[in-house]
C-alpha positions as CSV (number, residue, x, y, z in Angstrom):
1,V,-3.8,-14.4,4.6
2,S,-3.9,-13.0,1.0
3,A,-7.1,-11.0,1.7
4,I,-5.7,-9.6,4.9
5,A,-2.5,-8.6,3.1
6,G,-4.5,-7.0,0.3
7,A,-6.5,-4.9,2.8
8,A,-3.4,-3.9,4.7
9,T,-1.7,-2.9,1.4
10,C,-4.6,-0.6,0.7
11,L,-4.2,1.0,4.1
12,L,-0.4,1.4,3.4
13,V,-1.1,3.0,0.1
14,W,-3.6,5.4,1.7
15,G,-1.1,6.4,4.4
16,L,1.7,6.8,1.9
17,G,-0.4,9.0,-0.5
18,R,-1.6,11.0,2.5
19,R,1.9,11.7,3.7
20,M,3.4,12.4,0.3
21,F,0.6,14.7,-0.9
22,D,-2.6,15.1,1.0
23,R,-5.7,13.2,2.3
24,E,-7.6,13.3,-1.0
25,V,-4.6,11.9,-3.0
26,G,-4.2,9.1,-0.4
27,R,-7.9,8.3,-0.5
28,L,-8.0,8.2,-4.4
29,A,-4.8,6.1,-4.5
30,A,-6.3,3.5,-2.1
31,L,-9.6,3.5,-4.1
32,V,-7.8,2.9,-7.4
33,L,-5.9,0.1,-5.9
34,M,-8.9,-1.5,-4.2
35,T,-10.9,-1.5,-7.5
36,A,-8.0,-2.7,-9.8
37,P,-9.1,-6.1,-11.1
38,I,-5.6,-7.7,-10.9
39,F,-5.2,-6.6,-7.3
40,L,-8.7,-8.0,-6.4
41,V,-7.8,-11.4,-8.0
42,E,-4.4,-11.6,-6.3
43,S,-5.9,-10.7,-3.0
44,K,-8.5,-13.5,-3.2
45,L,-6.1,-16.2,-4.4
46,A,-4.2,-18.2,-1.9
47,T,-0.8,-17.2,-3.2
48,I,2.1,-15.2,-1.8
49,D,1.7,-12.3,-4.2
50,A,-0.5,-10.1,-2.0
51,T,1.8,-10.6,0.9
52,L,4.9,-9.7,-1.2
53,T,3.0,-6.6,-2.4
54,F,2.3,-5.7,1.3
55,F,5.9,-5.9,2.3
56,L,7.1,-4.0,-0.9
57,V,4.7,-1.1,-0.2
58,G,5.7,-1.2,3.5
59,C,9.4,-0.9,2.5
60,Q,8.5,2.0,0.2
61,F,6.6,3.7,3.0
62,A,9.6,3.2,5.3
63,L,12.0,4.6,2.7
64,W,9.8,7.7,2.3
65,E,9.7,8.3,6.0
66,L,13.5,7.9,6.3
67,S,14.1,10.3,3.5
68,R,12.1,13.0,5.2
69,R,14.1,12.9,8.4
70,D,17.4,14.6,9.2
71,S,20.4,12.3,9.1
72,G,21.9,13.7,12.3
């Protein structure tokens, strides 16, 4: 579960960076996250940390999308 959550977090970071800036920034952000040693370790351990990170980034993505829309 941790490895799946880690991979999904990388996809969320890619999508968020792509929407906030452009494709290259999204790709670079996901690459930096994928190669960060602490993220690799947390994604391989059977702990809840990677899953919590996934939901945290998902919430940030949702907040960004909601802030870009009209309130009416």
